[in-house]
Structures are given as C-alpha cells and as structure tokens.
HTML snippet that shows the backbone in 3Dmol.js (N, CA, C, O; Angstrom):
<script src="https://3Dmol.org/build/3Dmol-min.js"></script>
<div id="view" style="width:600px;height:400px;position:relative"></div>
<script>
const pdb = `
ATOM      1  N   MET A   1       0.851  -1.169   0.000  1.00  0.00           N
ATOM      2  CA  MET A   1       0.000   0.000   0.000  1.00  0.00           C
ATOM      3  C   MET A   1       0.899   1.234   0.000  1.00  0.00           C
ATOM      4  O   MET A   1       1.920   1.276   0.685  1.00  0.00           O
ATOM      5  N   THR A   2       0.506   2.217  -0.766  1.00  0.00           N
ATOM      6  CA  THR A   2       1.279   3.449  -0.884  1.00  0.00           C
ATOM      7  C   THR A   2       0.658   4.538  -0.025  1.00  0.00           C
ATOM      8  O   THR A   2      -0.565   4.670   0.034  1.00  0.00           O
ATOM      9  N   ARG A   3       1.489   5.306   0.629  1.00  0.00           N
ATOM     10  CA  ARG A   3       1.036   6.422   1.452  1.00  0.00           C
ATOM     11  C   ARG A   3       1.027   7.674   0.578  1.00  0.00           C
ATOM     12  O   ARG A   3       1.933   7.883  -0.229  1.00  0.00           O
ATOM     13  N   ILE A   4      -0.010   8.508   0.745  1.00  0.00           N
ATOM     14  CA  ILE A   4      -0.078   9.761  -0.017  1.00  0.00           C
ATOM     15  C   ILE A   4      -0.240  10.928   0.947  1.00  0.00           C
ATOM     16  O   ILE A   4      -0.617  10.757   2.106  1.00  0.00           O
ATOM     17  N   LEU A   5       0.053  12.109   0.440  1.00  0.00           N
ATOM     18  CA  LEU A   5      -0.129  13.335   1.196  1.00  0.00           C
ATOM     19  C   LEU A   5      -1.119  14.190   0.411  1.00  0.00           C
ATOM     20  O   LEU A   5      -0.910  14.470  -0.769  1.00  0.00           O
ATOM     21  N   ALA A   6      -2.199  14.600   1.076  1.00  0.00           N
ATOM     22  CA  ALA A   6      -3.208  15.414   0.407  1.00  0.00           C
ATOM     23  C   ALA A   6      -3.573  16.590   1.303  1.00  0.00           C
ATOM     24  O   ALA A   6      -3.768  16.428   2.507  1.00  0.00           O
ATOM     25  N   ASP A   7      -3.664  17.759   0.714  1.00  0.00           N
ATOM     26  CA  ASP A   7      -4.064  18.956   1.457  1.00  0.00           C
ATOM     27  C   ASP A   7      -5.580  19.097   1.346  1.00  0.00           C
ATOM     28  O   ASP A   7      -6.137  19.149   0.250  1.00  0.00           O
ATOM     29  N   LEU A   8      -6.245  19.158   2.522  1.00  0.00           N
ATOM     30  CA  LEU A   8      -7.696  19.329   2.562  1.00  0.00           C
ATOM     31  C   LEU A   8      -8.027  20.523   3.447  1.00  0.00           C
ATOM     32  O   LEU A   8      -7.309  20.803   4.407  1.00  0.00           O
ATOM     33  N   PRO A   9      -9.103  21.225   3.133  1.00  0.00           N
ATOM     34  CA  PRO A   9      -9.521  22.340   3.987  1.00  0.00           C
ATOM     35  C   PRO A   9      -9.870  21.832   5.393  1.00  0.00           C
ATOM     36  O   PRO A   9     -10.315  20.696   5.555  1.00  0.00           O
ATOM     37  N   ASP A  10      -9.666  22.678   6.400  1.00  0.00           N
ATOM     38  CA  ASP A  10      -9.953  22.307   7.786  1.00  0.00           C
ATOM     39  C   ASP A  10     -11.395  21.844   7.963  1.00  0.00           C
ATOM     40  O   ASP A  10     -11.670  20.928   8.737  1.00  0.00           O
ATOM     41  N   GLU A  11     -12.303  22.477   7.248  1.00  0.00           N
ATOM     42  CA  GLU A  11     -13.717  22.120   7.335  1.00  0.00           C
ATOM     43  C   GLU A  11     -13.937  20.668   6.880  1.00  0.00           C
ATOM     44  O   GLU A  11     -14.717  19.938   7.492  1.00  0.00           O
ATOM     45  N   ASP A  12     -13.253  20.255   5.816  1.00  0.00           N
ATOM     46  CA  ASP A  12     -13.376  18.881   5.326  1.00  0.00           C
ATOM     47  C   ASP A  12     -12.759  17.887   6.304  1.00  0.00           C
ATOM     48  O   ASP A  12     -13.270  16.779   6.468  1.00  0.00           O
ATOM     49  N   ILE A  13     -11.669  18.275   6.951  1.00  0.00           N
ATOM     50  CA  ILE A  13     -11.035  17.402   7.941  1.00  0.00           C
ATOM     51  C   ILE A  13     -11.975  17.189   9.132  1.00  0.00           C
ATOM     52  O   ILE A  13     -12.098  16.070   9.630  1.00  0.00           O
ATOM     53  N   LYS A  14     -12.633  18.250   9.588  1.00  0.00           N
ATOM     54  CA  LYS A  14     -13.595  18.118  10.689  1.00  0.00           C
ATOM     55  C   LYS A  14     -14.728  17.172  10.305  1.00  0.00           C
ATOM     56  O   LYS A  14     -15.134  16.317  11.092  1.00  0.00           O
ATOM     57  N   TRP A  15     -15.231  17.339   9.086  1.00  0.00           N
ATOM     58  CA  TRP A  15     -16.307  16.469   8.598  1.00  0.00           C
ATOM     59  C   TRP A  15     -15.824  15.025   8.510  1.00  0.00           C
ATOM     60  O   TRP A  15     -16.535  14.103   8.910  1.00  0.00           O
ATOM     61  N   LEU A  16     -14.619  14.831   7.987  1.00  0.00           N
ATOM     62  CA  LEU A  16     -14.041  13.496   7.860  1.00  0.00           C
ATOM     63  C   LEU A  16     -13.849  12.845   9.231  1.00  0.00           C
ATOM     64  O   LEU A  16     -14.123  11.656   9.399  1.00  0.00           O
ATOM     65  N   ASP A  17     -13.384  13.613  10.198  1.00  0.00           N
ATOM     66  CA  ASP A  17     -13.214  13.094  11.558  1.00  0.00           C
ATOM     67  C   ASP A  17     -14.557  12.708  12.178  1.00  0.00           C
ATOM     68  O   ASP A  17     -14.652  11.717  12.903  1.00  0.00           O
ATOM     69  N   GLN A  18     -15.584  13.491  11.889  1.00  0.00           N
ATOM     70  CA  GLN A  18     -16.923  13.182  12.413  1.00  0.00           C
ATOM     71  C   GLN A  18     -17.427  11.860  11.827  1.00  0.00           C
ATOM     72  O   GLN A  18     -17.952  11.018  12.555  1.00  0.00           O
ATOM     73  N   ILE A  19     -17.269  11.680  10.520  1.00  0.00           N
ATOM     74  CA  ILE A  19     -17.685  10.435   9.857  1.00  0.00           C
ATOM     75  C   ILE A  19     -16.897   9.262  10.424  1.00  0.00           C
ATOM     76  O   ILE A  19     -17.467   8.210  10.711  1.00  0.00           O
ATOM     77  N   ALA A  20     -15.602   9.439  10.586  1.00  0.00           N
ATOM     78  CA  ALA A  20     -14.751   8.368  11.112  1.00  0.00           C
ATOM     79  C   ALA A  20     -15.190   7.976  12.516  1.00  0.00           C
ATOM     80  O   ALA A  20     -15.226   6.789  12.840  1.00  0.00           O
ATOM     81  N   ALA A  21     -15.522   8.950  13.351  1.00  0.00           N
ATOM     82  CA  ALA A  21     -15.968   8.666  14.711  1.00  0.00           C
ATOM     83  C   ALA A  21     -17.303   7.925  14.705  1.00  0.00           C
ATOM     84  O   ALA A  21     -17.494   6.973  15.461  1.00  0.00           O
ATOM     85  N   GLU A  22     -18.230   8.370  13.845  1.00  0.00           N
ATOM     86  CA  GLU A  22     -19.542   7.719  13.760  1.00  0.00           C
ATOM     87  C   GLU A  22     -19.420   6.267  13.305  1.00  0.00           C
ATOM     88  O   GLU A  22     -20.143   5.398  13.793  1.00  0.00           O
ATOM     89  N   GLN A  23     -18.510   6.006  12.372  1.00  0.00           N
ATOM     90  CA  GLN A  23     -18.347   4.657  11.832  1.00  0.00           C
ATOM     91  C   GLN A  23     -17.307   3.839  12.592  1.00  0.00           C
ATOM     92  O   GLN A  23     -17.063   2.676  12.271  1.00  0.00           O
ATOM     93  N   GLU A  24     -16.701   4.455  13.595  1.00  0.00           N
ATOM     94  CA  GLU A  24     -15.652   3.814  14.389  1.00  0.00           C
ATOM     95  C   GLU A  24     -14.537   3.268  13.499  1.00  0.00           C
ATOM     96  O   GLU A  24     -14.117   2.117  13.613  1.00  0.00           O
ATOM     97  N   LYS A  25     -14.081   4.145  12.613  1.00  0.00           N
ATOM     98  CA  LYS A  25     -12.998   3.823  11.679  1.00  0.00           C
ATOM     99  C   LYS A  25     -11.951   4.919  11.767  1.00  0.00           C
ATOM    100  O   LYS A  25     -12.189   5.996  12.313  1.00  0.00           O
ATOM    101  N   SER A  26     -10.797   4.617  11.218  1.00  0.00           N
ATOM    102  CA  SER A  26      -9.775   5.655  11.125  1.00  0.00           C
ATOM    103  C   SER A  26     -10.115   6.586   9.962  1.00  0.00           C
ATOM    104  O   SER A  26     -10.892   6.239   9.073  1.00  0.00           O
ATOM    105  N   ARG A  27      -9.523   7.757   9.991  1.00  0.00           N
ATOM    106  CA  ARG A  27      -9.696   8.710   8.898  1.00  0.00           C
ATOM    107  C   ARG A  27      -9.248   8.084   7.580  1.00  0.00           C
ATOM    108  O   ARG A  27      -9.906   8.248   6.552  1.00  0.00           O
ATOM    109  N   ALA A  28      -8.125   7.365   7.617  1.00  0.00           N
ATOM    110  CA  ALA A  28      -7.595   6.728   6.406  1.00  0.00           C
ATOM    111  C   ALA A  28      -8.557   5.673   5.864  1.00  0.00           C
ATOM    112  O   ALA A  28      -8.733   5.546   4.652  1.00  0.00           O
ATOM    113  N   GLN A  29      -9.185   4.908   6.782  1.00  0.00           N
ATOM    114  CA  GLN A  29     -10.119   3.868   6.327  1.00  0.00           C
ATOM    115  C   GLN A  29     -11.352   4.479   5.673  1.00  0.00           C
ATOM    116  O   GLN A  29     -11.857   3.951   4.682  1.00  0.00           O
ATOM    117  N   VAL A  30     -11.836   5.579   6.218  1.00  0.00           N
ATOM    118  CA  VAL A  30     -12.979   6.273   5.616  1.00  0.00           C
ATOM    119  C   VAL A  30     -12.613   6.733   4.207  1.00  0.00           C
ATOM    120  O   VAL A  30     -13.415   6.597   3.283  1.00  0.00           O
ATOM    121  N   LEU A  31     -11.425   7.268   4.041  1.00  0.00           N
ATOM    122  CA  LEU A  31     -10.981   7.706   2.716  1.00  0.00           C
ATOM    123  C   LEU A  31     -10.838   6.525   1.756  1.00  0.00           C
ATOM    124  O   LEU A  31     -11.224   6.625   0.591  1.00  0.00           O
ATOM    125  N   ARG A  32     -10.281   5.398   2.240  1.00  0.00           N
ATOM    126  CA  ARG A  32     -10.159   4.204   1.376  1.00  0.00           C
ATOM    127  C   ARG A  32     -11.531   3.716   0.949  1.00  0.00           C
ATOM    128  O   ARG A  32     -11.738   3.370  -0.214  1.00  0.00           O
ATOM    129  N   ASP A  33     -12.480   3.687   1.898  1.00  0.00           N
ATOM    130  CA  ASP A  33     -13.847   3.254   1.573  1.00  0.00           C
ATOM    131  C   ASP A  33     -14.504   4.191   0.569  1.00  0.00           C
ATOM    132  O   ASP A  33     -15.206   3.748  -0.340  1.00  0.00           O
ATOM    133  N   ALA A  34     -14.272   5.491   0.739  1.00  0.00           N
ATOM    134  CA  ALA A  34     -14.858   6.469  -0.179  1.00  0.00           C
ATOM    135  C   ALA A  34     -14.303   6.299  -1.594  1.00  0.00           C
ATOM    136  O   ALA A  34     -15.046   6.392  -2.571  1.00  0.00           O
ATOM    137  N   ILE A  35     -13.007   6.053  -1.700  1.00  0.00           N
ATOM    138  CA  ILE A  35     -12.396   5.855  -3.018  1.00  0.00           C
ATOM    139  C   ILE A  35     -12.914   4.574  -3.655  1.00  0.00           C
ATOM    140  O   ILE A  35     -13.188   4.550  -4.855  1.00  0.00           O
ATOM    141  N   ALA A  36     -13.053   3.508  -2.869  1.00  0.00           N
ATOM    142  CA  ALA A  36     -13.590   2.249  -3.411  1.00  0.00           C
ATOM    143  C   ALA A  36     -15.016   2.434  -3.910  1.00  0.00           C
ATOM    144  O   ALA A  36     -15.370   1.932  -4.976  1.00  0.00           O
ATOM    145  N   ALA A  37     -15.838   3.153  -3.144  1.00  0.00           N
ATOM    146  CA  ALA A  37     -17.224   3.411  -3.557  1.00  0.00           C
ATOM    147  C   ALA A  37     -17.270   4.274  -4.815  1.00  0.00           C
ATOM    148  O   ALA A  37     -18.089   4.045  -5.704  1.00  0.00           O
ATOM    149  N   PHE A  38     -16.388   5.262  -4.881  1.00  0.00           N
ATOM    150  CA  PHE A  38     -16.333   6.130  -6.059  1.00  0.00           C
ATOM    151  C   PHE A  38     -15.962   5.330  -7.303  1.00  0.00           C
ATOM    152  O   PHE A  38     -16.564   5.504  -8.362  1.00  0.00           O
ATOM    153  N   ARG A  39     -14.969   4.455  -7.170  1.00  0.00           N
ATOM    154  CA  ARG A  39     -14.547   3.640  -8.317  1.00  0.00           C
ATOM    155  C   ARG A  39     -15.662   2.701  -8.753  1.00  0.00           C
ATOM    156  O   ARG A  39     -15.868   2.502  -9.950  1.00  0.00           O
ATOM    157  N   LYS A  40     -16.369   2.134  -7.816  1.00  0.00           N
ATOM    158  CA  LYS A  40     -17.480   1.239  -8.155  1.00  0.00           C
ATOM    159  C   LYS A  40     -18.554   2.020  -8.909  1.00  0.00           C
ATOM    160  O   LYS A  40     -19.112   1.526  -9.888  1.00  0.00           O
ATOM    161  N   GLY A  41     -18.838   3.227  -8.457  1.00  0.00           N
ATOM    162  CA  GLY A  41     -19.817   4.080  -9.120  1.00  0.00           C
ATOM    163  C   GLY A  41     -19.375   4.496 -10.505  1.00  0.00           C
ATOM    164  O   GLY A  41     -20.207   4.643 -11.400  1.00  0.00           O
ATOM    165  N   GLU A  42     -18.088   4.688 -10.699  1.00  0.00           N
ATOM    166  CA  GLU A  42     -17.552   5.071 -12.007  1.00  0.00           C
ATOM    167  C   GLU A  42     -17.784   3.958 -13.023  1.00  0.00           C
ATOM    168  O   GLU A  42     -18.127   4.233 -14.172  1.00  0.00           O
ATOM    169  N   ASP A  43     -17.603   2.710 -12.615  1.00  0.00           N
ATOM    170  CA  ASP A  43     -17.828   1.586 -13.525  1.00  0.00           C
ATOM    171  C   ASP A  43     -19.273   1.575 -13.996  1.00  0.00           C
ATOM    172  O   ASP A  43     -19.547   1.372 -15.179  1.00  0.00           O
ATOM    173  N   LYS A  44     -20.185   1.789 -13.079  1.00  0.00           N
ATOM    174  CA  LYS A  44     -21.605   1.786 -13.409  1.00  0.00           C
ATOM    175  C   LYS A  44     -21.947   2.977 -14.294  1.00  0.00           C
ATOM    176  O   LYS A  44     -22.704   2.844 -15.255  1.00  0.00           O
ATOM    177  N   ALA A  45     -21.402   4.116 -13.975  1.00  0.00           N
ATOM    178  CA  ALA A  45     -21.675   5.319 -14.757  1.00  0.00           C
ATOM    179  C   ALA A  45     -21.207   5.143 -16.191  1.00  0.00           C
ATOM    180  O   ALA A  45     -21.812   5.689 -17.114  1.00  0.00           O
ATOM    181  N   GLY A  46     -20.139   4.388 -16.382  1.00  0.00           N
ATOM    182  CA  GLY A  46     -19.651   4.154 -17.732  1.00  0.00           C
ATOM    183  C   GLY A  46     -20.674   3.453 -18.590  1.00  0.00           C
ATOM    184  O   GLY A  46     -20.815   3.771 -19.771  1.00  0.00           O
ATOM    185  N   ILE A  47     -21.387   2.512 -18.023  1.00  0.00           N
ATOM    186  CA  ILE A  47     -22.413   1.772 -18.765  1.00  0.00           C
ATOM    187  C   ILE A  47     -23.696   2.589 -18.857  1.00  0.00           C
ATOM    188  O   ILE A  47     -24.295   2.694 -19.927  1.00  0.00           O
ATOM    189  N   GLU A  48     -24.113   3.162 -17.742  1.00  0.00           N
ATOM    190  CA  GLU A  48     -25.393   3.849 -17.693  1.00  0.00           C
ATOM    191  C   GLU A  48     -25.429   5.124 -18.529  1.00  0.00           C
ATOM    192  O   GLU A  48     -26.508   5.598 -18.884  1.00  0.00           O
ATOM    193  N   LYS A  49     -24.275   5.680 -18.845  1.00  0.00           N
ATOM    194  CA  LYS A  49     -24.294   6.924 -19.616  1.00  0.00           C
ATOM    195  C   LYS A  49     -24.823   6.708 -21.035  1.00  0.00           C
ATOM    196  O   LYS A  49     -25.153   7.679 -21.716  1.00  0.00           O
ATOM    197  N   PHE A  50     -24.910   5.464 -21.491  1.00  0.00           N
ATOM    198  CA  PHE A  50     -25.409   5.200 -22.833  1.00  0.00           C
ATOM    199  C   PHE A  50     -26.912   4.953 -22.879  1.00  0.00           C
ATOM    200  O   PHE A  50     -27.506   5.017 -23.956  1.00  0.00           O
ATOM    201  N   PHE A  51     -27.547   4.672 -21.735  1.00  0.00           N
ATOM    202  CA  PHE A  51     -28.983   4.483 -21.720  1.00  0.00           C
ATOM    203  C   PHE A  51     -29.668   5.815 -21.962  1.00  0.00           C
ATOM    204  O   PHE A  51     -29.336   6.814 -21.325  1.00  0.00           O
ATOM    205  N   GLY A  52     -30.622   5.831 -22.878  1.00  0.00           N
ATOM    206  CA  GLY A  52     -31.326   7.065 -23.193  1.00  0.00           C
ATOM    207  C   GLY A  52     -30.527   8.010 -24.067  1.00  0.00           C
ATOM    208  O   GLY A  52     -30.849   9.195 -24.154  1.00  0.00           O
ATOM    209  N   LEU A  53     -29.495   7.505 -24.711  1.00  0.00           N
ATOM    210  CA  LEU A  53     -28.606   8.347 -25.499  1.00  0.00           C
ATOM    211  C   LEU A  53     -29.344   9.060 -26.634  1.00  0.00           C
ATOM    212  O   LEU A  53     -29.140  10.256 -26.844  1.00  0.00           O
ATOM    213  N   TRP A  54     -30.196   8.344 -27.367  1.00  0.00           N
ATOM    214  CA  TRP A  54     -30.910   8.968 -28.480  1.00  0.00           C
ATOM    215  C   TRP A  54     -31.818  10.076 -27.985  1.00  0.00           C
ATOM    216  O   TRP A  54     -31.872  11.153 -28.579  1.00  0.00           O
ATOM    217  N   GLU A  55     -32.534   9.817 -26.896  1.00  0.00           N
ATOM    218  CA  GLU A  55     -33.476  10.795 -26.371  1.00  0.00           C
ATOM    219  C   GLU A  55     -32.753  12.070 -25.920  1.00  0.00           C
ATOM    220  O   GLU A  55     -33.240  13.179 -26.139  1.00  0.00           O
ATOM    221  N   ARG A  56     -31.598  11.901 -25.296  1.00  0.00           N
ATOM    222  CA  ARG A  56     -30.841  13.067 -24.843  1.00  0.00           C
ATOM    223  C   ARG A  56     -30.371  13.930 -26.006  1.00  0.00           C
ATOM    224  O   ARG A  56     -30.089  15.115 -25.828  1.00  0.00           O
ATOM    225  N   HIS A  57     -30.287  13.345 -27.185  1.00  0.00           N
ATOM    226  CA  HIS A  57     -29.836  14.103 -28.354  1.00  0.00           C
ATOM    227  C   HIS A  57     -31.000  14.492 -29.260  1.00  0.00           C
ATOM    228  O   HIS A  57     -30.807  14.804 -30.435  1.00  0.00           O
ATOM    229  N   GLY A  58     -32.223  14.471 -28.696  1.00  0.00           N
ATOM    230  CA  GLY A  58     -33.373  15.004 -29.406  1.00  0.00           C
ATOM    231  C   GLY A  58     -34.164  14.016 -30.240  1.00  0.00           C
ATOM    232  O   GLY A  58     -35.107  14.424 -30.918  1.00  0.00           O
ATOM    233  N   SER A  59     -33.828  12.745 -30.223  1.00  0.00           N
ATOM    234  CA  SER A  59     -34.575  11.777 -31.013  1.00  0.00           C
ATOM    235  C   SER A  59     -35.919  11.491 -30.359  1.00  0.00           C
ATOM    236  O   SER A  59     -36.007  11.323 -29.143  1.00  0.00           O
ATOM    237  N   THR A  60     -36.961  11.438 -31.176  1.00  0.00           N
ATOM    238  CA  THR A  60     -38.297  11.113 -30.669  1.00  0.00           C
ATOM    239  C   THR A  60     -38.730   9.724 -31.105  1.00  0.00           C
ATOM    240  O   THR A  60     -39.883   9.343 -30.904  1.00  0.00           O
ATOM    241  N   ILE A  61     -37.821   8.965 -31.699  1.00  0.00           N
ATOM    242  CA  ILE A  61     -38.132   7.620 -32.174  1.00  0.00           C
ATOM    243  C   ILE A  61     -38.120   6.646 -31.003  1.00  0.00           C
ATOM    244  O   ILE A  61     -37.217   6.660 -30.167  1.00  0.00           O
ATOM    245  N   ASP A  62     -39.150   5.798 -30.964  1.00  0.00           N
ATOM    246  CA  ASP A  62     -39.187   4.740 -29.966  1.00  0.00           C
ATOM    247  C   ASP A  62     -38.234   3.641 -30.425  1.00  0.00           C
ATOM    248  O   ASP A  62     -38.394   3.098 -31.518  1.00  0.00           O
ATOM    249  N   GLY A  63     -37.250   3.314 -29.602  1.00  0.00           N
ATOM    250  CA  GLY A  63     -36.225   2.343 -29.978  1.00  0.00           C
ATOM    251  C   GLY A  63     -36.797   0.980 -30.332  1.00  0.00           C
ATOM    252  O   GLY A  63     -36.346   0.356 -31.292  1.00  0.00           O
ATOM    253  N   LEU A  64     -37.787   0.504 -29.571  1.00  0.00           N
ATOM    254  CA  LEU A  64     -38.379  -0.800 -29.838  1.00  0.00           C
ATOM    255  C   LEU A  64     -39.145  -0.789 -31.160  1.00  0.00           C
ATOM    256  O   LEU A  64     -39.075  -1.748 -31.928  1.00  0.00           O
ATOM    257  N   GLU A  65     -39.865   0.283 -31.420  1.00  0.00           N
ATOM    258  CA  GLU A  65     -40.599   0.392 -32.680  1.00  0.00           C
ATOM    259  C   GLU A  65     -39.633   0.444 -33.869  1.00  0.00           C
ATOM    260  O   GLU A  65     -39.902  -0.137 -34.921  1.00  0.00           O
ATOM    261  N   TYR A  66     -38.524   1.134 -33.696  1.00  0.00           N
ATOM    262  CA  TYR A  66     -37.505   1.206 -34.748  1.00  0.00           C
ATOM    263  C   TYR A  66     -36.932  -0.181 -35.035  1.00  0.00           C
ATOM    264  O   TYR A  66     -36.739  -0.556 -36.192  1.00  0.00           O
ATOM    265  N   GLU A  67     -36.666  -0.926 -33.982  1.00  0.00           N
ATOM    266  CA  GLU A  67     -36.154  -2.297 -34.157  1.00  0.00           C
ATOM    267  C   GLU A  67     -37.167  -3.167 -34.898  1.00  0.00           C
ATOM    268  O   GLU A  67     -36.798  -3.927 -35.794  1.00  0.00           O
ATOM    269  N   ARG A  68     -38.431  -3.058 -34.527  1.00  0.00           N
ATOM    270  CA  ARG A  68     -39.477  -3.843 -35.207  1.00  0.00           C
ATOM    271  C   ARG A  68     -39.572  -3.457 -36.691  1.00  0.00           C
ATOM    272  O   ARG A  68     -39.777  -4.314 -37.551  1.00  0.00           O
ATOM    273  N   GLN A  69     -39.421  -2.170 -36.974  1.00  0.00           N
ATOM    274  CA  GLN A  69     -39.463  -1.712 -38.363  1.00  0.00           C
ATOM    275  C   GLN A  69     -38.316  -2.332 -39.160  1.00  0.00           C
ATOM    276  O   GLN A  69     -38.518  -2.802 -40.280  1.00  0.00           O
ATOM    277  N   LEU A  70     -37.126  -2.334 -38.588  1.00  0.00           N
ATOM    278  CA  LEU A  70     -35.984  -2.931 -39.272  1.00  0.00           C
ATOM    279  C   LEU A  70     -36.197  -4.425 -39.500  1.00  0.00           C
ATOM    280  O   LEU A  70     -35.911  -4.943 -40.580  1.00  0.00           O
ATOM    281  N   ARG A  71     -36.693  -5.100 -38.493  1.00  0.00           N
ATOM    282  CA  ARG A  71     -36.923  -6.535 -38.638  1.00  0.00           C
ATOM    283  C   ARG A  71     -38.032  -6.825 -39.636  1.00  0.00           C
ATOM    284  O   ARG A  71     -38.038  -7.884 -40.265  1.00  0.00           O
ATOM    285  N   GLY A  72     -38.960  -5.908 -39.788  1.00  0.00           N
ATOM    286  CA  GLY A  72     -40.031  -6.081 -40.767  1.00  0.00           C
ATOM    287  C   GLY A  72     -39.511  -6.071 -42.198  1.00  0.00           C
ATOM    288  O   GLY A  72     -40.178  -6.566 -43.106  1.00  0.00           O
ATOM    289  N   GLU A  73     -38.337  -5.516 -42.399  1.00  0.00           N
ATOM    290  CA  GLU A  73     -37.735  -5.471 -43.730  1.00  0.00           C
ATOM    291  C   GLU A  73     -37.039  -6.779 -44.088  1.00  0.00           C
ATOM    292  O   GLU A  73     -36.694  -7.005 -45.247  1.00  0.00           O
ATOM    293  N   TRP A  74     -36.831  -7.640 -43.092  1.00  0.00           N
ATOM    294  CA  TRP A  74     -36.151  -8.905 -43.358  1.00  0.00           C
ATOM    295  C   TRP A  74     -37.085  -9.848 -44.114  1.00  0.00           C
ATOM    296  O   TRP A  74     -38.292  -9.840 -43.871  1.00  0.00           O
ATOM    297  N   PRO A  75     -36.552 -10.652 -45.021  1.00  0.00           N
ATOM    298  CA  PRO A  75     -37.409 -11.611 -45.719  1.00  0.00           C
ATOM    299  C   PRO A  75     -37.852 -12.720 -44.756  1.00  0.00           C
ATOM    300  O   PRO A  75     -37.149 -13.054 -43.803  1.00  0.00           O
ATOM    301  N   GLU A  76     -39.006 -13.266 -45.024  1.00  0.00           N
ATOM    302  CA  GLU A  76     -39.487 -14.388 -44.222  1.00  0.00           C
ATOM    303  C   GLU A  76     -38.557 -15.576 -44.433  1.00  0.00           C
ATOM    304  O   GLU A  76     -37.980 -15.737 -45.509  1.00  0.00           O
ATOM    305  N   VAL A  77     -38.417 -16.385 -43.432  1.00  0.00           N
ATOM    306  CA  VAL A  77     -37.516 -17.538 -43.524  1.00  0.00           C
ATOM    307  C   VAL A  77     -37.955 -18.462 -44.652  1.00  0.00           C
ATOM    308  O   VAL A  77     -37.111 -18.987 -45.378  1.00  0.00           O
ATOM    309  N   GLY A  78     -39.250 -18.669 -44.812  1.00  0.00           N
ATOM    310  CA  GLY A  78     -39.753 -19.543 -45.877  1.00  0.00           C
ATOM    311  C   GLY A  78     -39.528 -18.969 -47.265  1.00  0.00           C
ATOM    312  O   GLY A  78     -39.475 -19.717 -48.241  1.00  0.00           O
ATOM    313  N   ALA A  79     -39.394 -17.648 -47.366  1.00  0.00           N
ATOM    314  CA  ALA A  79     -39.192 -17.002 -48.662  1.00  0.00           C
ATOM    315  C   ALA A  79     -37.741 -17.099 -49.116  1.00  0.00           C
ATOM    316  O   ALA A  79     -37.434 -16.828 -50.277  1.00  0.00           O
ATOM    317  N   PHE A  80     -36.870 -17.473 -48.231  1.00  0.00           N
ATOM    318  CA  PHE A  80     -35.454 -17.559 -48.569  1.00  0.00           C
ATOM    319  C   PHE A  80     -35.151 -18.935 -49.117  1.00  0.00           C
ATOM    320  O   PHE A  80     -35.382 -19.936 -48.440  1.00  0.00           O
ATOM    321  N   ASP A  81     -34.643 -19.000 -50.319  1.00  0.00           N
ATOM    322  CA  ASP A  81     -34.311 -20.265 -50.957  1.00  0.00           C
ATOM    323  C   ASP A  81     -32.796 -20.318 -51.117  1.00  0.00           C
ATOM    324  O   ASP A  81     -32.248 -19.711 -52.037  1.00  0.00           O
ATOM    325  N   PRO A  82     -32.108 -21.047 -50.219  1.00  0.00           N
ATOM    326  CA  PRO A  82     -30.649 -21.080 -50.307  1.00  0.00           C
ATOM    327  C   PRO A  82     -30.187 -21.760 -51.594  1.00  0.00           C
ATOM    328  O   PRO A  82     -30.865 -22.652 -52.103  1.00  0.00           O
ATOM    329  N   PRO A  83     -29.051 -21.347 -52.114  1.00  0.00           N
ATOM    330  CA  PRO A  83     -28.542 -21.968 -53.346  1.00  0.00           C
ATOM    331  C   PRO A  83     -28.206 -23.441 -53.107  1.00  0.00           C
ATOM    332  O   PRO A  83     -27.790 -23.837 -52.017  1.00  0.00           O
ATOM    333  N   LYS A  84     -28.398 -24.228 -54.147  1.00  0.00           N
ATOM    334  CA  LYS A  84     -28.083 -25.653 -54.073  1.00  0.00           C
ATOM    335  C   LYS A  84     -26.577 -25.840 -54.111  1.00  0.00           C
ATOM    336  O   LYS A  84     -25.862 -25.112 -54.799  1.00  0.00           O
ATOM    337  N   LYS A  85     -26.112 -26.819 -53.367  1.00  0.00           N
ATOM    338  CA  LYS A  85     -24.696 -27.130 -53.368  1.00  0.00           C
ATOM    339  C   LYS A  85     -24.381 -27.935 -54.622  1.00  0.00           C
ATOM    340  O   LYS A  85     -25.130 -28.831 -55.012  1.00  0.00           O
ATOM    341  N   ARG A  86     -23.296 -27.608 -55.222  1.00  0.00           N
ATOM    342  CA  ARG A  86     -22.859 -28.351 -56.408  1.00  0.00           C
ATOM    343  C   ARG A  86     -21.878 -29.410 -56.006  1.00  0.00           C
ATOM    344  O   ARG A  86     -21.005 -29.176 -55.171  1.00  0.00           O
ATOM    345  N   ARG A  87     -22.010 -30.552 -56.583  1.00  0.00           N
ATOM    346  CA  ARG A  87     -21.055 -31.626 -56.306  1.00  0.00           C
ATOM    347  C   ARG A  87     -19.884 -31.471 -57.255  1.00  0.00           C
ATOM    348  O   ARG A  87     -20.053 -31.158 -58.434  1.00  0.00           O
ATOM    349  N   ARG A  88     -18.721 -31.691 -56.733  1.00  0.00           N
ATOM    350  CA  ARG A  88     -17.527 -31.629 -57.562  1.00  0.00           C
ATOM    351  C   ARG A  88     -17.238 -33.025 -58.131  1.00  0.00           C
ATOM    352  O   ARG A  88     -17.456 -34.046 -57.479  1.00  0.00           O
ATOM    353  N   ALA A  89     -16.762 -33.025 -59.311  1.00  0.00           N
ATOM    354  CA  ALA A  89     -16.366 -34.311 -59.914  1.00  0.00           C
ATOM    355  C   ALA A  89     -15.061 -34.760 -59.277  1.00  0.00           C
ATOM    356  O   ALA A  89     -14.132 -33.971 -59.105  1.00  0.00           O
ATOM    357  N   ALA A  90     -15.008 -36.027 -58.935  1.00  0.00           N
ATOM    358  CA  ALA A  90     -13.816 -36.550 -58.260  1.00  0.00           C
ATOM    359  C   ALA A  90     -12.736 -36.917 -59.220  1.00  0.00           C
ATOM    360  O   ALA A  90     -11.670 -37.372 -58.805  1.00  0.00           O
TER     361      ALA A  90
END
`;
const viewer = $3Dmol.createViewer("view");
viewer.addModel(pdb, "pdb");
viewer.setStyle({}, {cartoon: {color: "spectrum"}});
viewer.zoomTo();
viewer.render();
</script>
C-alpha cells in the first residue's frame, strides 16, 4: 500500500473526523472506503451513460418500434431459398 499526502480544507477534515468517529474507523479507512465506492460508481456510470442516449440528443423515435421496423424489412424464412450445393467431380 502506498502512502499519499493530500491537502484538505480544515472544514473537510472536521467532517471526515466526524464520519470516522460515527463509523468507528480511522480517517484513512474512511478515505479508502470512499475511493472504493467512487470507483465502483464510475464503472456503473460508464455503462449507464449510454442508456437514453438517443433521447438526450433530441430523437423522438421509440427504440423498440424502430427495431421492429428494421426486422419487418427482413425476408421471411420460408421465402429464402438457399442456393443448391454443387457436387464436384472426383
């Protein structure tokens, strides 16, 4: 584990000490827990930032309806006639 030095305002140190006392942890442990929680939240935020992406950029299209429209353009399975395989002369 690496030790770091960070300058924090006195007000933040008082708040940090209060949290540490309430949780019966050291100041360092509270900071380690906060960093772990922040990193966990960052992973989730990375995925969640893409949900609702079209809507945030002004799209009024319903995503499910758009998907159904695209699939409606596909040929029916029975309408597809695969090419016959040719046998090679030995």
